[in-house]
Structures are given as C-alpha cells and as structure tokens.
The first five atom37 places (N, CA, C, CB, O) and aatype in JSON, in Angstrom:
{
  "aatype": [19, 5, 9, 18, 6, 19, 5, 9, 14, 3, 0, 17, 15, 7, 1, 14, 19, 15, 3, 10, 0, 6, 10, 6, 0, 19, 1, 10, 19, 0, 10, 15, 1, 7, 7, 1, 0, 12, 10, 14, 0, 2, 3, 10, 15, 10, 5, 14, 5, 3, 10, 10, 10, 19, 7, 0, 16, 9, 3, 7, 19, 1, 10, 10, 1, 5, 11, 10, 2, 19, 7, 6, 11, 6],
  "atom_mask": [
    [1, 1, 1, 1, 1],
    [1, 1, 1, 1, 1],
    [1, 1, 1, 1, 1],
    [1, 1, 1, 1, 1],
    [1, 1, 1, 1, 1],
    [1, 1, 1, 1, 1],
    [1, 1, 1, 1, 1],
    [1, 1, 1, 1, 1],
    [1, 1, 1, 1, 1],
    [1, 1, 1, 1, 1],
    [1, 1, 1, 1, 1],
    [1, 1, 1, 1, 1],
    [1, 1, 1, 1, 1],
    [1, 1, 1, 0, 1],
    [1, 1, 1, 1, 1],
    [1, 1, 1, 1, 1],
    [1, 1, 1, 1, 1],
    [1, 1, 1, 1, 1],
    [1, 1, 1, 1, 1],
    [1, 1, 1, 1, 1],
    [1, 1, 1, 1, 1],
    [1, 1, 1, 1, 1],
    [1, 1, 1, 1, 1],
    [1, 1, 1, 1, 1],
    [1, 1, 1, 1, 1],
    [1, 1, 1, 1, 1],
    [1, 1, 1, 1, 1],
    [1, 1, 1, 1, 1],
    [1, 1, 1, 1, 1],
    [1, 1, 1, 1, 1],
    [1, 1, 1, 1, 1],
    [1, 1, 1, 1, 1],
    [1, 1, 1, 1, 1],
    [1, 1, 1, 0, 1],
    [1, 1, 1, 0, 1],
    [1, 1, 1, 1, 1],
    [1, 1, 1, 1, 1],
    [1, 1, 1, 1, 1],
    [1, 1, 1, 1, 1],
    [1, 1, 1, 1, 1],
    [1, 1, 1, 1, 1],
    [1, 1, 1, 1, 1],
    [1, 1, 1, 1, 1],
    [1, 1, 1, 1, 1],
    [1, 1, 1, 1, 1],
    [1, 1, 1, 1, 1],
    [1, 1, 1, 1, 1],
    [1, 1, 1, 1, 1],
    [1, 1, 1, 1, 1],
    [1, 1, 1, 1, 1],
    [1, 1, 1, 1, 1],
    [1, 1, 1, 1, 1],
    [1, 1, 1, 1, 1],
    [1, 1, 1, 1, 1],
    [1, 1, 1, 0, 1],
    [1, 1, 1, 1, 1],
    [1, 1, 1, 1, 1],
    [1, 1, 1, 1, 1],
    [1, 1, 1, 1, 1],
    [1, 1, 1, 0, 1],
    [1, 1, 1, 1, 1],
    [1, 1, 1, 1, 1],
    [1, 1, 1, 1, 1],
    [1, 1, 1, 1, 1],
    [1, 1, 1, 1, 1],
    [1, 1, 1, 1, 1],
    [1, 1, 1, 1, 1],
    [1, 1, 1, 1, 1],
    [1, 1, 1, 1, 1],
    [1, 1, 1, 1, 1],
    [1, 1, 1, 0, 1],
    [1, 1, 1, 1, 1],
    [1, 1, 1, 1, 1],
    [1, 1, 1, 1, 1]
  ],
  "atom_positions": [
    [[28.79, 17.32, -33.71], [27.75, 15.97, -33.46], [26.26, 16.61, -33.46], [28.05, 15.08, -31.75], [25.93, 17.55, -32.74]],
    [[25.6, 16.08, -34.19], [24.22, 16.29, -34.05], [23.23, 14.91, -34.1], [23.87, 17.27, -35.19], [23.76, 13.84, -34.41]],
    [[22.0, 14.94, -33.83], [21.16, 13.73, -33.81], [20.41, 13.76, -35.27], [20.05, 13.76, -32.48], [19.79, 14.75, -35.67]],
    [[20.54, 12.68, -35.93], [19.96, 12.52, -37.19], [18.85, 11.6, -37.47], [20.87, 12.22, -37.96], [19.08, 10.47, -37.03]],
    [[17.73, 11.72, -38.06], [16.88, 10.73, -38.26], [17.16, 9.96, -39.6], [15.57, 11.27, -38.18], [17.2, 10.65, -40.63]],
    [[17.29, 8.96, -39.66], [17.63, 8.08, -41.01], [16.58, 7.06, -41.29], [19.04, 7.25, -40.88], [16.48, 6.17, -40.44]],
    [[15.75, 7.01, -42.36], [14.81, 5.77, -42.75], [15.73, 4.67, -43.14], [13.75, 6.08, -44.02], [16.79, 4.83, -43.75]],
    [[15.28, 3.63, -42.76], [15.84, 2.33, -43.22], [15.06, 1.94, -44.73], [15.53, 1.1, -41.94], [13.86, 1.67, -44.85]],
    [[15.94, 1.98, -45.7], [15.21, 1.38, -47.06], [14.68, -0.09, -46.82], [16.33, 1.31, -48.39], [15.0, -0.78, -45.85]],
    [[13.8, -0.47, -47.86], [13.25, -1.71, -47.82], [14.46, -2.95, -48.11], [12.06, -1.69, -48.91], [14.35, -4.12, -47.74]],
    [[15.36, -2.49, -48.69], [16.31, -3.44, -49.11], [17.0, -4.0, -47.89], [17.28, -2.83, -50.08], [17.4, -5.16, -47.91]],
    [[17.17, -3.17, -46.76], [17.82, -3.51, -45.62], [16.84, -4.44, -44.47], [18.33, -2.12, -45.05], [17.17, -4.78, -43.33]],
    [[15.67, -4.68, -45.11], [14.78, -5.44, -44.17], [15.47, -6.93, -43.82], [13.24, -5.63, -44.9], [16.08, -7.62, -44.64]],
    [[15.25, -7.23, -42.43], [15.96, -8.4, -42.04], [17.46, -8.41, -41.74], [0.0, 0.0, 0.0], [17.96, -9.42, -41.23]],
    [[18.21, -7.32, -42.03], [19.47, -7.3, -41.65], [19.58, -6.64, -40.33], [20.26, -6.68, -42.64], [18.74, -5.81, -39.99]],
    [[20.69, -7.02, -39.45], [20.84, -6.85, -38.1], [21.3, -5.28, -37.91], [21.88, -7.95, -37.52], [22.1, -4.79, -38.71]],
    [[20.83, -4.62, -36.94], [21.33, -3.17, -36.57], [22.95, -3.4, -36.46], [20.6, -2.54, -34.97], [23.59, -2.41, -36.8]],
    [[23.61, -4.34, -36.11], [24.93, -4.28, -36.0], [25.76, -4.21, -37.3], [25.28, -5.34, -35.26], [26.98, -4.03, -37.33]],
    [[24.95, -4.37, -38.37], [25.69, -3.89, -39.71], [25.96, -2.45, -39.81], [24.88, -4.23, -40.96], [26.86, -2.01, -40.53]],
    [[25.19, -1.72, -39.11], [25.36, -0.25, -39.15], [26.13, 0.17, -38.12], [24.14, 0.48, -39.12], [26.68, 1.27, -38.22]],
    [[26.3, -0.62, -36.99], [26.86, 0.12, -35.55], [28.3, 0.01, -35.82], [26.43, -0.7, -33.95], [29.01, 0.37, -34.87]],
    [[28.97, -0.44, -37.0], [30.36, -0.63, -37.09], [30.94, 0.94, -37.67], [30.69, -2.03, -38.18], [32.16, 1.13, -37.59]],
    [[30.28, 1.78, -38.11], [30.8, 2.99, -38.66], [31.14, 3.74, -37.21], [29.65, 3.84, -39.74], [30.44, 3.77, -36.2]],
    [[32.49, 4.34, -37.45], [33.1, 4.95, -36.27], [32.57, 6.25, -36.03], [34.56, 5.04, -36.38], [32.54, 6.56, -34.84]],
    [[32.15, 7.11, -36.86], [31.44, 8.35, -36.66], [30.06, 8.48, -36.36], [31.58, 9.02, -37.65], [29.48, 9.56, -36.24]],
    [[29.55, 7.34, -36.25], [28.07, 7.36, -35.82], [27.8, 6.47, -34.56], [27.14, 6.84, -37.01], [28.54, 5.52, -34.3]],
    [[26.83, 6.76, -33.87], [26.39, 6.17, -32.64], [24.89, 6.1, -32.91], [26.82, 7.02, -31.29], [24.26, 7.1, -33.26]],
    [[24.34, 4.88, -32.72], [22.89, 4.51, -32.85], [22.35, 4.78, -31.29], [22.68, 2.8, -33.43], [22.76, 4.24, -30.27]],
    [[21.36, 5.72, -31.41], [20.75, 6.26, -30.19], [19.55, 5.39, -29.94], [20.35, 7.8, -30.32], [19.37, 4.79, -28.88]],
    [[18.67, 5.36, -31.04], [17.14, 4.87, -30.92], [16.97, 4.33, -32.08], [15.99, 5.92, -30.65], [17.75, 4.58, -33.0]],
    [[15.77, 3.4, -32.22], [15.04, 2.94, -33.37], [13.7, 3.25, -32.92], [15.26, 1.41, -33.78], [13.27, 3.08, -31.78]],
    [[12.97, 3.81, -34.1], [11.41, 3.93, -33.84], [10.86, 3.01, -34.73], [10.74, 5.38, -34.08], [11.38, 2.87, -35.84]],
    [[9.84, 2.34, -34.37], [9.19, 1.23, -35.35], [7.7, 1.32, -35.03], [9.79, -0.41, -35.08], [7.37, 0.98, -33.89]],
    [[6.91, 1.67, -35.75], [5.43, 1.63, -35.8], [4.94, 2.74, -34.67], [0.0, 0.0, 0.0], [3.86, 2.6, -34.1]],
    [[5.8, 3.8, -34.4], [5.36, 4.75, -33.65], [6.11, 4.58, -31.97], [0.0, 0.0, 0.0], [5.87, 5.31, -31.01]],
    [[6.92, 3.55, -32.01], [7.32, 3.29, -30.65], [8.94, 3.3, -30.64], [6.68, 1.86, -30.14], [9.58, 2.56, -31.4]],
    [[9.47, 4.04, -29.86], [11.02, 3.9, -29.65], [11.61, 3.13, -28.83], [11.55, 4.91, -29.33], [11.23, 3.06, -27.67]],
    [[12.68, 2.39, -29.3], [13.35, 1.51, -28.54], [14.96, 1.76, -28.48], [13.0, 0.19, -29.08], [15.45, 2.59, -29.25]],
    [[15.64, 1.15, -27.71], [17.02, 1.06, -27.8], [17.48, -0.06, -28.63], [17.57, 0.98, -26.54], [17.14, -1.19, -28.28]],
    [[18.42, 0.13, -29.96], [18.44, -0.83, -30.73], [19.63, -1.78, -30.38], [18.44, -0.32, -32.01], [20.8, -1.53, -30.65]],
    [[19.25, -2.78, -29.81], [20.13, -4.03, -29.73], [20.93, -4.44, -30.81], [19.39, -5.12, -29.47], [20.29, -4.38, -31.86]],
    [[22.06, -4.83, -30.95], [22.8, -5.33, -32.15], [22.12, -6.38, -33.01], [24.08, -5.9, -31.72], [22.3, -6.42, -34.23]],
    [[21.19, -7.38, -32.23], [20.85, -8.28, -32.84], [19.37, -8.12, -33.54], [21.04, -9.26, -32.0], [18.75, -8.91, -34.26]],
    [[19.06, -6.89, -33.1], [17.67, -6.49, -33.71], [17.82, -6.6, -35.3], [17.21, -4.85, -33.25], [18.84, -6.24, -35.89]],
    [[16.66, -7.16, -35.93], [16.76, -7.01, -37.37], [15.82, -5.73, -37.81], [16.29, -8.41, -38.1], [14.74, -5.46, -37.3]],
    [[16.4, -5.11, -38.72], [15.67, -3.94, -39.31], [14.6, -4.28, -40.07], [16.47, -3.14, -40.1], [14.64, -5.4, -40.59]],
    [[13.54, -3.5, -40.27], [12.39, -3.54, -40.97], [12.36, -2.47, -41.88], [11.29, -3.53, -40.15], [13.0, -1.44, -41.65]],
    [[11.59, -2.61, -43.02], [11.3, -1.33, -43.75], [10.49, -0.25, -43.11], [10.63, -1.63, -44.93], [9.47, -0.52, -42.49]],
    [[10.97, 1.03, -43.26], [10.46, 2.31, -42.81], [10.78, 2.32, -41.34], [8.89, 2.51, -43.11], [10.19, 3.15, -40.64]],
    [[11.68, 1.46, -40.74], [12.18, 1.86, -39.43], [12.82, 3.33, -39.44], [13.24, 0.8, -38.96], [13.29, 3.74, -40.5]],
    [[12.86, 4.0, -38.47], [13.49, 5.2, -38.27], [14.64, 4.97, -37.25], [12.49, 6.25, -37.83], [14.35, 4.57, -36.12]],
    [[15.86, 5.19, -37.58], [17.01, 5.06, -36.75], [17.48, 6.5, -36.51], [18.12, 4.13, -37.41], [17.71, 7.29, -37.42]],
    [[17.61, 6.76, -35.19], [18.16, 7.96, -34.66], [19.6, 7.83, -34.42], [17.5, 8.34, -33.44], [19.92, 6.81, -33.8]],
    [[20.6, 8.65, -34.8], [21.91, 8.33, -34.65], [22.46, 9.82, -34.24], [22.56, 7.61, -36.04], [21.96, 10.88, -34.62]],
    [[23.57, 9.69, -33.39], [24.39, 10.76, -33.17], [25.43, 10.69, -33.99], [0.0, 0.0, 0.0], [26.02, 9.61, -33.9]],
    [[25.87, 11.48, -34.78], [26.92, 11.49, -35.79], [27.62, 12.86, -36.24], [26.34, 10.89, -36.95], [26.98, 13.88, -35.97]],
    [[28.64, 12.98, -36.79], [29.16, 13.9, -37.56], [28.48, 14.25, -38.65], [30.24, 13.59, -37.87], [27.62, 13.4, -38.89]],
    [[28.48, 15.13, -39.42], [28.08, 15.34, -40.74], [28.71, 14.27, -41.71], [28.47, 16.74, -41.14], [27.98, 13.68, -42.51]],
    [[30.07, 14.02, -41.62], [30.56, 12.96, -42.4], [30.22, 11.57, -42.03], [31.88, 13.07, -42.43], [30.34, 10.63, -42.82]],
    [[29.75, 11.45, -40.7], [29.59, 10.17, -40.28], [27.99, 9.69, -40.96], [0.0, 0.0, 0.0], [27.69, 8.63, -41.51]],
    [[27.21, 10.8, -40.73], [25.7, 10.54, -41.32], [25.67, 10.64, -42.98], [24.56, 11.79, -40.67], [24.64, 10.31, -43.57]],
    [[26.86, 11.1, -43.72], [27.03, 11.09, -44.85], [27.41, 9.42, -45.23], [28.01, 12.2, -45.11], [26.83, 8.88, -46.17]],
    [[28.29, 8.8, -44.54], [28.89, 7.49, -44.74], [27.52, 6.47, -44.22], [30.49, 7.32, -43.73], [27.37, 5.42, -44.85]],
    [[26.76, 6.72, -43.34], [25.66, 5.85, -43.16], [24.76, 5.89, -44.24], [24.97, 6.12, -41.99], [24.37, 4.84, -44.73]],
    [[24.36, 7.04, -44.69], [23.37, 7.11, -45.85], [24.11, 6.42, -46.84], [22.93, 8.59, -46.34], [23.54, 5.44, -47.32]],
    [[25.32, 6.71, -47.28], [25.77, 6.03, -48.43], [25.77, 4.49, -48.19], [27.14, 6.55, -48.81], [25.44, 3.82, -49.17]],
    [[26.08, 3.88, -47.12], [26.07, 2.49, -46.88], [24.72, 2.11, -47.03], [26.63, 2.09, -45.57], [24.45, 1.17, -47.77]],
    [[23.83, 2.72, -46.43], [22.25, 2.22, -46.86], [21.8, 2.27, -48.33], [21.16, 3.15, -46.14], [21.01, 1.47, -48.83]],
    [[22.32, 3.18, -48.88], [22.06, 3.3, -50.34], [22.7, 2.2, -51.2], [22.57, 4.65, -50.82], [22.1, 1.63, -52.12]],
    [[24.07, 1.92, -50.81], [24.71, 0.82, -51.35], [23.96, -0.65, -51.15], [26.07, 0.83, -50.73], [23.84, -1.46, -52.07]],
    [[23.53, -0.83, -49.93], [22.8, -1.88, -49.49], [21.58, -2.18, -50.47], [0.0, 0.0, 0.0], [21.22, -3.32, -50.77]],
    [[21.02, -1.06, -50.9], [19.92, -1.42, -51.64], [19.91, -1.91, -52.91], [19.25, -0.55, -51.69], [18.92, -2.3, -53.54]],
    [[21.18, -1.88, -53.29], [21.65, -2.25, -54.72], [22.4, -3.82, -54.62], [22.83, -0.96, -55.32], [22.76, -4.45, -55.61]],
    [[22.53, -4.24, -53.31], [23.09, -5.69, -53.15], [22.06, -6.54, -53.41], [23.68, -6.05, -51.77], [22.23, -7.76, -53.35]]
  ]
}
C-alpha cells in the first residue's frame, strides 16, 4: 500500500466524492483544492483540478484511474 496523488478530470466536476469511495482497494485520505488540503466528506462535490490523495494498492490505484477515465467519456 502506498499513497498516490490522483488529479480529478474535468468530466467529474460536480460528482460526489462518494462515487470514488466505493472502491475496495482504495482509501480516500485527503483532497487538495486551491492549495488547501481537507478531509473528503462523502457529499463533497469534486471540482476540476482537485487532487485526491489515496492510500491504495497498485491494483486499487489502477482501478481508480480507470474509473476516472471512463467517467470522462460518460
């Protein structure tokens, strides 16, 4: 398990953090927005260029990035 920084794509703007919290091999640690870090509440809406810090296995972060990329096409 390592800490990864994942940038939120524009297509995820307005979606709740809880849409990402459901991945089993990923734990949301913090969200950085505009240079300020916060604990990500499940009802927090994501914004373009948010940086999400996650604790995850390599497989977990791959699944997270894949989910974010699929969301870009929705």
